[in-house]
Each structure stands twice: as structure tokens, then as C-alpha cells.
MARZA-507025 format. One line per 5 residues: their letters; for each residue x negated, y negated, z of N, C-alpha, C. Coordinates in steps of 0.2 Angstrom, whole numbers. Layout:
// residues N
A	X:Y:Z:X:Y:Z:X:Y:Z  ...
***
This chain:
// residues 461
MAAIA	197:-107:-206:193:-107:-201:196:-100:-198  192:-96:-196:194:-89:-195:197:-91:-187  201:-85:-186:207:-84:-180:207:-79:-176  206:-79:-170:206:-72:-168:210:-69:-162  212:-65:-163:219:-62:-159:215:-59:-152
TLRNA	220:-63:-149:218:-57:-140:225:-54:-139  224:-47:-136:233:-45:-134:233:-50:-128  241:-50:-127:242:-53:-122:248:-48:-119  248:-43:-121:254:-38:-119:255:-32:-126  258:-28:-124:259:-24:-128:264:-27:-135
VWAAA	269:-29:-135:273:-34:-136:270:-34:-141  266:-41:-141:260:-44:-145:258:-40:-148  253:-36:-145:250:-31:-150:253:-25:-156  258:-27:-154:263:-20:-161:263:-28:-164  266:-33:-162:268:-37:-168:264:-40:-171
GFVLA	257:-39:-169:251:-40:-174:250:-49:-172  251:-51:-167:251:-58:-165:244:-61:-168  245:-67:-170:239:-73:-172:239:-78:-172  234:-80:-167:233:-87:-165:230:-92:-171  233:-96:-174:229:-100:-180:226:-106:-181
GFGPV	222:-111:-183:224:-116:-186:218:-120:-182  214:-117:-176:209:-122:-173:204:-117:-169  203:-110:-172:200:-107:-171:197:-103:-165  201:-101:-160:200:-99:-153:197:-93:-150  197:-93:-146:193:-85:-144:198:-86:-135
LNGAA	203:-79:-138:208:-80:-131:205:-73:-126  204:-75:-120:203:-68:-116:207:-68:-109  207:-64:-107:212:-64:-101:218:-59:-102  222:-58:-97:227:-54:-96:234:-61:-98  240:-57:-97:245:-59:-101:249:-66:-96
AAATL	246:-65:-88:247:-72:-84:245:-78:-86  238:-77:-91:234:-83:-92:228:-80:-95  226:-85:-100:222:-82:-103:217:-91:-103  211:-88:-105:206:-95:-108:206:-95:-119  206:-100:-118:205:-101:-125:201:-107:-124
EVAAG	194:-103:-130:188:-110:-132:190:-112:-138  189:-119:-137:192:-122:-143:188:-127:-145  186:-126:-151:181:-128:-155:181:-136:-157  176:-139:-156:174:-145:-159:177:-148:-164  180:-153:-164:185:-156:-169:192:-155:-171
ADLAQ	192:-147:-165:200:-143:-169:206:-148:-168  212:-147:-168:219:-150:-169:221:-148:-161  220:-155:-155:222:-154:-148:227:-151:-147  231:-156:-150:238:-153:-150:242:-148:-153  238:-146:-156:240:-138:-161:239:-134:-152
AVATA	233:-135:-151:231:-131:-146:236:-131:-139  237:-137:-138:243:-137:-134:249:-135:-135  251:-135:-140:257:-131:-143:257:-125:-142  252:-121:-143:252:-114:-145:250:-110:-137  247:-114:-134:245:-111:-127:251:-108:-123
QPGDT	250:-105:-121:256:-103:-115:254:-107:-110  260:-107:-104:260:-108:-96:255:-105:-95  249:-110:-89:246:-105:-85:237:-105:-87  237:-104:-96:231:-107:-100:226:-111:-98  220:-110:-98:214:-113:-97:213:-115:-106
LRLAP	212:-123:-107:209:-124:-113:203:-126:-112  197:-124:-116:190:-126:-114:188:-129:-119  186:-135:-119:185:-139:-126:178:-138:-125  173:-139:-131:167:-138:-136:164:-145:-135  159:-147:-133:156:-153:-136:157:-156:-143
GIYAG	160:-161:-142:164:-163:-148:170:-170:-146  173:-173:-152:178:-178:-152:186:-175:-154  191:-176:-150:197:-174:-151:202:-180:-151  205:-178:-157:213:-185:-156:215:-188:-151  218:-190:-148:220:-192:-143:229:-191:-146
AVIID	233:-195:-142:241:-193:-140:243:-188:-140  240:-185:-135:244:-179:-135:248:-176:-127  253:-175:-131:258:-175:-125:258:-166:-122  256:-166:-116:254:-161:-113:262:-159:-110  266:-153:-110:273:-151:-108:272:-145:-105
KPLTL	267:-142:-102:268:-135:-99:263:-136:-94  264:-131:-89:257:-130:-85:250:-128:-88  244:-131:-89:239:-131:-92:233:-133:-90  227:-131:-89:220:-134:-89:217:-134:-94  214:-142:-96:209:-144:-101:205:-145:-96
EGPKD	198:-142:-98:192:-144:-97:185:-144:-102  182:-148:-100:175:-149:-105:170:-145:-101  163:-148:-103:157:-145:-102:157:-150:-96  150:-150:-92:150:-152:-86:147:-159:-87  145:-160:-91:142:-165:-93:146:-169:-100
RSAVI	153:-170:-97:158:-173:-101:159:-176:-108  156:-171:-112:155:-174:-119:161:-168:-123  164:-168:-120:172:-167:-123:174:-174:-123  177:-176:-130:179:-184:-129:184:-182:-130  191:-185:-131:197:-187:-130:198:-193:-135
AGTRQ	199:-197:-139:198:-202:-142:207:-203:-144  210:-210:-141:218:-210:-145:213:-216:-151  218:-219:-153:217:-226:-158:221:-230:-156  220:-232:-151:224:-239:-148:230:-239:-147  234:-235:-149:240:-234:-148:244:-230:-144
GRTLW	248:-229:-139:252:-227:-134:247:-223:-129  249:-219:-127:246:-217:-121:240:-210:-125  231:-207:-122:230:-205:-125:232:-198:-124  231:-197:-115:237:-189:-114:240:-190:-109  247:-187:-113:251:-189:-109:255:-183:-105
IKATD	255:-185:-99:256:-177:-94:264:-176:-90  268:-171:-93:276:-171:-92:276:-164:-88  271:-159:-86:273:-154:-86:269:-153:-78  271:-151:-73:268:-148:-68:261:-143:-68  257:-145:-61:255:-140:-61:246:-142:-66
VSLRN	248:-147:-71:242:-147:-75:231:-150:-73  230:-146:-74:223:-149:-72:218:-151:-77  215:-159:-79:212:-160:-82:203:-163:-78  200:-160:-82:191:-160:-78:187:-161:-84  181:-162:-80:175:-163:-85:175:-167:-93
LTVTR	182:-170:-93:182:-174:-101:180:-183:-100  181:-184:-105:180:-193:-107:186:-193:-110  190:-197:-108:197:-199:-111:195:-208:-111  198:-209:-118:196:-216:-120:203:-219:-126  200:-225:-128:205:-230:-132:213:-230:-132
SGLDL	216:-229:-125:222:-228:-126:224:-237:-128  232:-237:-129:234:-244:-132:233:-249:-127  235:-253:-129:234:-259:-124:237:-263:-124  247:-259:-123:252:-263:-122:254:-262:-116  254:-269:-111:256:-267:-103:261:-267:-102
PAMDA	267:-268:-107:277:-267:-103:276:-260:-104  272:-256:-109:272:-251:-112:267:-244:-105  265:-246:-104:262:-242:-99:257:-238:-102  253:-242:-107:249:-237:-111:242:-236:-107  242:-230:-107:236:-229:-101:231:-222:-105
GIFLD	225:-220:-104:221:-217:-104:225:-208:-102  228:-208:-96:231:-203:-95:236:-205:-87  242:-203:-92:248:-204:-89:252:-197:-86  251:-198:-80:255:-192:-77:263:-195:-75  268:-193:-79:274:-194:-78:278:-193:-73
RTAHR	284:-192:-73:286:-193:-65:289:-183:-64  288:-181:-69:288:-171:-69:284:-168:-67  277:-173:-66:270:-168:-66:266:-169:-60  272:-165:-55:269:-166:-48:262:-160:-49  260:-161:-42:254:-158:-43:248:-157:-48
AVVEH	248:-163:-52:243:-165:-57:235:-165:-51  232:-164:-55:226:-166:-53:222:-166:-59  219:-174:-56:213:-177:-64:208:-177:-60  202:-172:-62:195:-173:-58:187:-172:-62  184:-177:-59:177:-176:-63:176:-178:-70
NDILD	181:-184:-71:183:-185:-79:178:-193:-79  176:-195:-86:172:-202:-88:181:-204:-93  184:-211:-89:189:-212:-91:188:-222:-94  187:-220:-101:183:-227:-101:187:-230:-106  186:-238:-105:189:-240:-111:196:-240:-112
NLFGV	201:-241:-107:208:-237:-106:212:-245:-105  218:-246:-105:220:-251:-103:221:-251:-95  227:-246:-94:228:-243:-86:222:-235:-87  219:-233:-81:214:-229:-81:219:-223:-81  221:-223:-74:228:-215:-74:232:-218:-71
YVWGP	238:-218:-74:247:-220:-71:247:-215:-67  250:-215:-62:252:-211:-59:260:-212:-55  266:-211:-62:273:-213:-63:278:-209:-60  276:-209:-52:281:-205:-48:280:-198:-48  275:-193:-52:276:-186:-47:274:-187:-41
QDALV	273:-180:-38:272:-181:-31:266:-176:-29  265:-177:-25:256:-174:-24:249:-173:-29  250:-179:-32:247:-178:-38:237:-179:-36  232:-179:-39:225:-179:-38:221:-183:-41  220:-189:-40:214:-191:-44:207:-192:-40
RGNRI	203:-186:-44:197:-187:-37:192:-186:-42  186:-191:-41:178:-188:-45:179:-191:-52  183:-197:-52:182:-197:-59:178:-206:-60  175:-208:-66:174:-212:-66:177:-217:-71  179:-221:-68:184:-228:-72:184:-232:-73
VGNKE	182:-235:-81:180:-241:-82:186:-245:-87  187:-250:-86:192:-253:-91:190:-257:-96  193:-259:-99:192:-263:-107:188:-268:-103  185:-272:-105:180:-275:-105:179:-282:-108  184:-281:-114:184:-285:-120:191:-290:-118
LRVAE	196:-287:-114:200:-292:-109:199:-296:-106  203:-301:-105:206:-306:-101:205:-301:-92  204:-303:-87:208:-298:-82:213:-297:-81  217:-304:-83:226:-304:-82:229:-301:-88  223:-297:-93:228:-296:-99:227:-287:-97
RGNGV	221:-285:-93:220:-278:-91:224:-273:-86  224:-267:-88:229:-263:-81:224:-261:-77  226:-258:-72:223:-255:-67:218:-250:-67  215:-248:-64:211:-242:-65:216:-237:-63  219:-236:-56:224:-229:-55:229:-234:-52
SLWNT	236:-235:-56:240:-236:-54:246:-232:-50  251:-233:-47:252:-227:-43:261:-230:-42  264:-228:-43:273:-230:-41:276:-224:-40  280:-224:-32:284:-222:-31:280:-213:-30  277:-210:-28:273:-203:-29:271:-204:-23
PGSAV	275:-200:-19:273:-198:-13:269:-191:-11  262:-192:-7:258:-185:-7:253:-188:-9  252:-192:-11:247:-191:-20:241:-194:-17  235:-195:-17:229:-195:-17:223:-198:-21  221:-204:-19:215:-205:-24:207:-204:-21
VDNDI	204:-202:-23:199:-200:-17:192:-199:-23  188:-203:-20:181:-203:-23:179:-202:-29  184:-210:-32:182:-211:-37:179:-219:-40  174:-219:-45:172:-226:-45:173:-229:-52  176:-234:-49:184:-240:-53:179:-244:-53
SAGRD	179:-250:-61:175:-255:-62:181:-258:-67  179:-265:-69:181:-268:-74:188:-267:-78  192:-267:-71:200:-267:-72:203:-274:-67  211:-274:-65:213:-278:-64:213:-278:-57  216:-271:-55:216:-269:-49:211:-262:-50
GVFVN	207:-261:-45:205:-255:-43:211:-248:-42  215:-249:-35:220:-246:-35:227:-249:-34  233:-250:-39:239:-253:-35:243:-247:-36  245:-249:-28:251:-245:-27:255:-250:-25  263:-247:-28:266:-249:-27:275:-246:-24
TSKQN	278:-246:-19:286:-243:-17:283:-236:-18  278:-234:-10:277:-225:-10:278:-225:-5  274:-218:-4:274:-215:5:269:-211:5  267:-211:11:261:-204:12:257:-205:7  250:-209:8:246:-207:0:242:-208:4
RFTGN	235:-206:2:228:-206:4:221:-209:-1  220:-214:1:215:-219:-3:208:-219:-1  206:-215:-2:198:-214:3:191:-213:-2  187:-216:-1:178:-212:-3:177:-216:-9  182:-221:-13:183:-224:-18:178:-229:-19
RFHDL	174:-233:-24:172:-237:-24:175:-241:-28  174:-249:-28:176:-253:-33:173:-260:-33  170:-262:-39:167:-267:-42:171:-270:-48  167:-278:-48:170:-280:-55:178:-279:-56  181:-281:-51:188:-282:-52:191:-288:-49
RYGVH	201:-288:-49:200:-293:-45:202:-291:-39  207:-288:-36:208:-283:-31:204:-275:-29  200:-274:-26:200:-267:-25:205:-263:-24  209:-260:-19:214:-258:-17:218:-267:-19  227:-265:-20:231:-269:-19:239:-264:-17
YMYTN	239:-266:-12:245:-262:-8:250:-266:-8  257:-262:-11:263:-266:-11:266:-260:-7  274:-263:-3:277:-257:-3:276:-251:1  272:-248:4:269:-241:4:270:-239:10  269:-237:14:270:-235:19:269:-229:21
DSEIS	266:-226:30:264:-221:32:259:-217:26  253:-222:27:248:-219:20:241:-222:26  235:-220:21:229:-220:25:223:-223:19  220:-229:21:214:-232:16:208:-231:21  206:-226:18:198:-226:22:192:-225:18
GNVST	186:-226:22:181:-224:19:180:-227:11  183:-232:10:180:-234:4:176:-241:3  173:-241:-5:169:-247:-2:171:-252:-8  173:-259:-8:173:-263:-11:168:-269:-12  165:-271:-18:159:-276:-19:160:-279:-24
GNDIG	159:-287:-23:162:-291:-30:165:-293:-34  173:-289:-28:179:-291:-30:181:-299:-29  186:-302:-30:189:-306:-28:191:-305:-21  196:-299:-20:197:-298:-14:196:-291:-13  193:-287:-5:192:-283:-6:198:-277:-6
FAIMY	203:-279:0:209:-275:1:214:-279:3  218:-279:0:224:-282:-1:231:-280:2  233:-280:8:236:-274:10:244:-280:11  251:-276:8:255:-282:6:262:-278:9  265:-280:13:272:-280:14:274:-270:15
SHRLV	269:-268:19:269:-260:20:268:-261:28  269:-252:31:270:-253:38:267:-247:37  263:-245:46:262:-239:48:256:-236:44  253:-240:43:244:-240:39:238:-237:43  235:-232:41:227:-233:45:224:-235:40
VTGNV	219:-241:42:213:-244:36:207:-245:40  205:-238:39:199:-237:43:194:-235:39  185:-237:43:178:-236:39:178:-238:33  181:-241:31:181:-246:23:175:-252:22  171:-253:19:168:-258:19:170:-263:14
AVNNV	168:-270:14:167:-275:10:161:-279:10  157:-280:6:153:-283:2:152:-289:-1  153:-296:1:151:-301:-6:158:-301:-10  162:-299:-8:170:-302:-12:169:-310:-10  173:-312:-15:174:-319:-15:179:-321:-14
EQGLM	185:-323:-14:192:-325:-8:189:-322:0  190:-316:-1:194:-312:4:193:-304:6  187:-305:11:187:-294:13:194:-292:14  198:-295:19:204:-289:21:208:-295:20  214:-293:18:220:-296:17:227:-293:19
MNYAN	230:-296:26:237:-292:28:240:-298:27  247:-296:24:254:-301:22:257:-296:23  261:-299:29:269:-294:31:266:-286:32  261:-284:35:258:-278:35:259:-278:43  263:-271:44:263:-272:51:264:-264:54
DSNIS	263:-265:60:264:-258:65:256:-253:62  251:-257:62:245:-254:59:239:-252:61  235:-247:59:229:-248:63:222:-248:60  221:-256:60:214:-258:56:207:-257:61  202:-252:59:198:-252:64:192:-249:59
GNTVD	186:-249:64:180:-248:60:178:-250:55  182:-256:52:180:-259:45:172:-263:44  170:-265:38:164:-269:39:166:-274:34  166:-282:35:167:-283:30:162:-289:31  157:-291:26:149:-297:26:150:-301:21
GAGKC	150:-306:21:151:-312:14:159:-311:12  163:-317:12:167:-318:7:169:-327:10  173:-328:7:176:-336:12:178:-336:15  183:-328:18:188:-325:23:186:-321:25  182:-318:30:182:-311:30:189:-305:32
VFIYN	191:-311:35:200:-306:34:205:-311:36  212:-311:32:216:-317:32:222:-313:35  226:-315:40:230:-311:40:237:-316:41  242:-315:37:246:-319:35:255:-315:39  257:-318:44:265:-316:44:262:-306:44
ANKNR	258:-305:49:257:-297:51:258:-296:58  262:-292:58:264:-290:68:262:-283:69  261:-285:74:263:-277:78:255:-271:77  248:-275:75:245:-270:72:239:-270:78  234:-265:77:229:-264:81:224:-268:79
FADNH	217:-271:78:212:-274:75:207:-270:80  205:-265:79:200:-264:85:190:-261:80  185:-264:85:180:-261:83:178:-263:75  181:-269:71:177:-270:66:172:-275:66  170:-277:59:163:-279:61:165:-285:54
FSNCD	164:-291:57:166:-297:52:160:-303:50  156:-304:46:151:-307:47:150:-312:40  145:-317:41:141:-321:36:148:-323:31  154:-325:32:159:-329:29:159:-337:31  161:-339:28:166:-345:29:171:-345:36
IGIHF	175:-343:35:179:-342:39:179:-335:41  178:-332:48:178:-325:50:185:-323:49  189:-325:54:196:-324:51:202:-330:52  206:-331:49:213:-333:46:218:-332:49  221:-334:52:227:-331:58:232:-336:57
TAGSE	238:-336:55:244:-338:52:251:-336:51  254:-339:50:263:-337:49:264:-334:55  264:-336:60:269:-332:66:270:-324:68  260:-325:64:262:-316:67:259:-315:74  263:-310:74:264:-310:83:264:-302:85
GNRIS	260:-301:91:262:-293:94:255:-290:92  250:-293:90:243:-290:86:238:-289:92  237:-281:93:230:-283:97:224:-283:95  221:-288:97:213:-289:92:208:-287:99  203:-283:98:198:-279:102:193:-276:99
GNAFI	187:-276:103:180:-273:100:178:-276:94  182:-280:91:178:-282:86:172:-286:85  166:-288:82:162:-292:81:163:-298:75  162:-303:78:162:-308:74:155:-313:75  150:-311:67:144:-313:69:141:-318:62
NNRNQ	136:-324:63:136:-329:59:143:-331:55  148:-331:56:153:-334:52:154:-342:52  153:-346:47:154:-354:48:158:-356:52  164:-354:53:170:-354:57:174:-348:59  172:-345:64:174:-338:68:182:-337:67
VKYVG	185:-342:69:193:-343:70:196:-347:67  201:-347:63:205:-353:59:214:-352:63  215:-356:65:222:-354:67:223:-360:71  230:-364:65:231:-371:66:239:-367:69  239:-369:77:245:-368:83:244:-370:88
TRVME	251:-370:91:249:-373:98:251:-367:104  253:-361:100:254:-357:105:248:-354:106  245:-352:115:239:-348:116:239:-339:112  235:-338:110:234:-332:107:229:-328:115  230:-324:117:225:-320:121:222:-313:116
WSDNG	216:-313:115:211:-308:111:209:-304:114  211:-302:119:207:-297:123:212:-290:124  211:-285:125:214:-279:128:211:-275:132  217:-275:138:216:-272:142:208:-274:147  208:-279:147:199:-283:149:192:-279:144
RGNYW	196:-279:139:190:-278:133:192:-284:128  187:-288:126:189:-293:121:184:-292:114  180:-296:110:175:-296:106:171:-299:106  165:-296:101:159:-301:103:159:-305:97  156:-313:101:157:-318:97:149:-320:97
SDNTA	147:-320:91:138:-321:92:136:-330:92  142:-332:92:140:-342:94:141:-341:101  143:-336:106:146:-338:113:140:-336:116  135:-343:118:133:-343:121:133:-345:131  135:-335:133:137:-334:138:134:-330:144
FDLDG	134:-329:151:130:-325:156:134:-321:156  132:-313:158:134:-306:162:132:-305:168  133:-312:174:128:-309:179:130:-304:184  135:-299:183:136:-292:185:136:-288:182  132:-289:174:128:-283:170:135:-277:168
DGIAD	141:-281:167:146:-275:165:148:-275:158  143:-279:154:145:-279:147:151:-286:144  154:-288:149:157:-294:149:159:-300:151  158:-305:148:154:-312:150:159:-314:153  156:-318:157:157:-321:165:164:-328:164
TAYRP	163:-330:157:170:-334:155:172:-334:150  177:-336:147:181:-334:143:179:-337:138  180:-336:131:178:-340:127:183:-342:121  183:-347:119:188:-351:114:185:-353:108  185:-350:101:184:-352:98:185:-361:94
NDVVD	191:-361:95:192:-368:91:192:-373:99  192:-381:95:193:-384:101:199:-389:97  200:-396:101:204:-402:98:199:-403:92  194:-403:90:192:-408:83:193:-402:80  191:-396:80:193:-391:75:199:-391:71
QLLWR	206:-393:77:212:-394:76:211:-401:71  209:-404:73:210:-413:69:208:-412:62  202:-407:63:197:-406:55:205:-402:51  208:-397:54:210:-393:48:217:-396:46  220:-399:49:226:-405:49:224:-411:42
APAAR	217:-414:47:215:-418:43:209:-418:38  207:-415:35:200:-413:33:195:-421:31  199:-425:29:195:-433:29:192:-433:34  192:-432:40:188:-435:46:183:-429:47  182:-426:43:175:-423:44:170:-427:44
ILLNS	170:-433:40:165:-439:40:165:-443:47  168:-442:50:165:-442:58:165:-436:63  161:-435:63:158:-428:67:153:-429:68  149:-434:64:143:-436:71:144:-442:74  150:-446:75:153:-451:78:152:-450:84
PAISV	150:-456:87:154:-457:94:157:-455:98  164:-456:95:172:-454:99:171:-447:96  169:-443:93:170:-437:93:165:-434:98  161:-436:99:156:-433:104:160:-434:111  163:-441:112:168:-442:119:174:-437:119
VRWAQ	177:-435:114:180:-431:113:181:-424:118  173:-421:113:169:-415:116:167:-413:123  164:-422:124:163:-421:132:170:-421:138  173:-423:134:183:-422:139:183:-417:140  184:-412:132:185:-408:134:181:-403:140
SQFPA	175:-402:139:171:-398:144:173:-400:151  173:-407:152:175:-409:158:183:-407:160  188:-406:157:194:-407:159:197:-402:153  194:-394:156:199:-391:153:205:-391:151  209:-394:154:218:-394:152:218:-399:147
ILPGG	215:-402:142:216:-405:139:213:-401:132  212:-396:133:211:-390:127:217:-389:124  218:-387:117:225:-387:112:227:-380:116  232:-377:113:233:-371:112:230:-366:106  231:-361:109:226:-355:102:224:-350:104
VIDSA	217:-348:103:213:-341:104:211:-341:110  212:-336:115:208:-338:118:203:-329:120  198:-326:121:196:-323:122:193:-320:131  196:-319:134:197:-319:141:191:-314:143  188:-310:141:184:-304:142:179:-302:136
PLMKP	175:-310:134:171:-307:127:164:-303:127  164:-298:124:156:-294:126:151:-297:124  146:-294:128:140:-298:126:136:-294:120  139:-287:117:136:-286:110:140:-282:108  138:-283:102:142:-277:97:145:-270:100
VREPR	151:-267:98:151:-262:99:148:-256:93  146:-259:89:143:-254:84:140:-260:79  135:-254:77:131:-257:70:138:-257:66  137:-262:60:141:-262:53:140:-256:48  145:-253:45:144:-247:41:141:-251:35
ADNDA	135:-249:32:134:-250:24:129:-242:22  132:-236:27:128:-232:21:131:-230:14  138:-230:12:139:-231:7:138:-236:1  132:-242:4:131:-246:-1:124:-245:-6  120:-239:-3:117:-235:-7:118:-230:-13
IAGPN	125:-230:-12:128:-227:-18:130:-227:-24  127:-229:-28:127:-232:-35:123:-228:-41  126:-232:-46:123:-227:-53:123:-218:-54  116:-218:-55:115:-212:-55:114:-207:-47  115:-212:-43:118:-206:-37:124:-203:-37
LDAHL	129:-209:-39:135:-207:-38:136:-200:-38  138:-197:-45:141:-190:-48:138:-185:-40  131:-187:-37:129:-182:-34:133:-182:-26  133:-188:-26:137:-189:-20:145:-188:-18  146:-187:-26:156:-187:-28:154:-177:-27
DASLA	151:-173:-28:150:-166:-27:148:-163:-22  143:-168:-19:142:-167:-11:148:-168:-8  151:-173:-7:157:-175:-4:162:-170:-5  163:-171:-11:171:-166:-12:168:-157:-9  164:-153:-11:162:-149:-6:162:-147:0
AKPDA	161:-156:4:162:-155:10:171:-156:11  175:-158:8:181:-159:11:187:-154:9  192:-152:13:196:-148:8:201:-151:5  204:-147:0:208:-148:-5:213:-152:-4  213:-159:-5:218:-164:-5:225:-162:-10
KTGAK	224:-157:-14:229:-157:-19:238:-155:-16  238:-152:-10:244:-152:-6:244:-158:-4  243:-165:-5:245:-172:-2:242:-175:4  244:-179:6:241:-184:10:243:-183:17  240:-183:22:242:-184:27:245:-191:31
RAEDN	251:-188:32:256:-193:35:249:-197:41  252:-204:40:246:-208:44:251:-207:51  247:-209:57:251:-210:64:251:-217:63  257:-216:68:262:-223:69:257:-225:76  251:-230:76:248:-232:82:250:-235:86
Q	250:-236:93:253:-241:97:246:-243:99
***
């Protein structure tokens, strides 16, 4: 195989420096060169020979994986992602250990399948600060991208599909993140893994514009603070967005459609702003468990078995401007305390509230109570459902209407809205299949570079 030398500086020229073994053509100045890597060349050797700051431009073809990148480099393939880096089902296909590495327009596949070893298509080690992984097909790996401790990494515009032959519990996540401050996961399409994005013990992250489908959880969030989850779409997963043990988050503009169990779950997630989200179709639109001092505003919850299940001593939450539409049970709250769900004279819209607005101010003239004594009875003793059409139940409901003092504690909306604040967000539902790449290109062009890190979420009052 012919080898062509390029002058890097006068010393290399005098020494007759020759780069051999994979047939590159080198162009550029001493600071950084572009190396053309022929199809089937030894990629590990190309990486070893390159100098920090170089770009390796891969021709269409297949390259052996299990490559470690330990210096700042750019690896890029053709726009059609026809440069394929394939592992051997052992270890990590690409293992990034250096700062300022960029991977783009590649197909990365066939990592190992060892969960404890964190086998991944692309593994960003804790020294891989400011890594950029964008516009790649990351297919048939255990973990798609594993971000293990670097700062300010960016995973953007990729298509990530897991190993469909494994059971869900045996799969890795599309993108896993651990202790990676400032990192962002933006505009990816993720499917066929365990969770779409799983993040643990981190801060100041941003997860926006992603599409999740055919997963357990779209987003699985643990011990990660001061971060943003926005503009994502979850369809057909067990749970859309599972937010746990995290504080000071902004969760806004997300869509969860036809998820099986829950659209949005908040488990000990505190001091956060949950606004402008749409959940349509699930066992529970939203499940709030011991989540405190949050603001739930202007969300749209529809067509679920339970609109909102509120339990385990969740306190200090402000709930207003939300729309609860066509849910079989709008609210499930098993408790005796009175919970006021309006804020500064503004409540929520309830599709089953037959109320009047005689003064035309957009607020119903009477308070709304989603649950009564019969609901409390059925939650505590489900077998009593057989009595629903009995005269005894009719008498109880008549007595409640005549003597409100016997109503149980629970949710009351003192200022229910007469119409929803907004229409449900569904614009991303049409973005799928061949339209996805065009959408990603357009959205990336319209957004500033996120490589410098995620915007710190505000602590909303």
C-alpha cells in the first residue's frame, strides 16, 4: 500500500518523515492536518500515527473497532454515515480517553454485551472533557453512548438503536451519564434500549429535543440537580419521564403519548418547575410521590385511567393552569387533608366540571372537588365497586350534595378554569422516520452550540 508524506514542518521534511501502513493523504499545517483513511485500513494505527488536533476522514467501508483514542482528534465519515466502525462483541467499540475529541457522521456498532464492564458503542471516559458525538448511527450495542465522568460532553443528533435480541432487563441504555457536569444530550432518536437517557449523580445537564420510543423509561433521572429536561417526545414506553431524587429542575415542553404506566413520574423531586408538558394516554398521566415545593403549571393531561395520582405526603406544591381532560378518574388522592389546587385565584381546567361563569371572568362560580366519599371508599376497598349502582351509594351521594360538611378531605380547586390555557403540544409527533434527519439538521442550525455546557436551571419560586 502506497504511503504519501506531507510536510508538517521543516524538521519533518529534513528527516524525510513518512506515514505508512494505511495509505493516508495528509494536508494542512503543523498545527492540524486532515488524514484521508482508506476503506478497511487499520484505524487503530491511524489514530496512533496522527498528531493531536488532526482530523481522520474515513472513506466508506468497514473498520475494525476496539479503538482507544488518547489524544485530541476528530473522526468523521461521509454524510451518509457509510464509514462503519464494527466491534467484535468484546469490550468497547470506541473508547475516548482524551479531551476535545469529536466523532461525527459514523456508524458505530457491535460492542460487547457485559453490563458490569460498561461495554458501549462509544465510551467517554472521565478524562474526555468537551467530547462531541454528533450525527452518527450508533446501532446494536449494549450501551449506545456511555458518558462516564467527563465535563461538558455533547451527544447530539444521533440515531441510537440498542440490541433488540436482548431482553429489556439485559440491555444497556441509549445514553448513560454519570457525574458529568455541564453535559448535554440534544436532538437524538433513541430506541430499543433499557432507558433512553439514564443519568445518575450529576448536575447542570440539559436533555432537550430527543425522541424516545420502544424503551422502558424515556428519561430516567436520579440524583441530578440544577438541570433541564425540555422539548422531548416519549411514545410507547413503559414510563415517559421518571424523575427521582433530584432538585431544582426545569421540566418543560415535553410530550408523552401512549406510554403504558405513567407519562410523568415525580418521586422525591423537589423545588422544580414542571410546565407546558403534554401527556396523552397512560395508566396515570402523572404520579407524584413525596415530591415537594414544585410548581406544576400549564400542563395538559388527557385520556389516562388516572389524570394525577398524588400521594406520600407531597407538600408545598403549587398546581394551577393545568388541563385535565377525559381522564377516567381525574385525581386520586387518598388522604384526609384538604389540598388546595389553585394559586393566586387561578385554578385548573377540568373537563368533567359542569359549572357556570355568570360574571364571564373565565373562572367557574363554584369550587371543584374531583373526589367524594364514594371515591375514598373504592380506593380503600376496591371490592365495594360492586355496590356502585346500589340505592345505598345513591343516598350517600345525595347526602353529600345537600350537606357539603360531610365531604372528606382531599383536593379542592377553588378557582377552576372554564377552558384550557393552551392546546396540547403535538408538533413533534409528526417527526419520524425519514423526516428525522431533516428535522435534526434544521434544529441544530437554529440553535447555538451546546458544547460549552448546559445552562443552569433556575430555582423557580
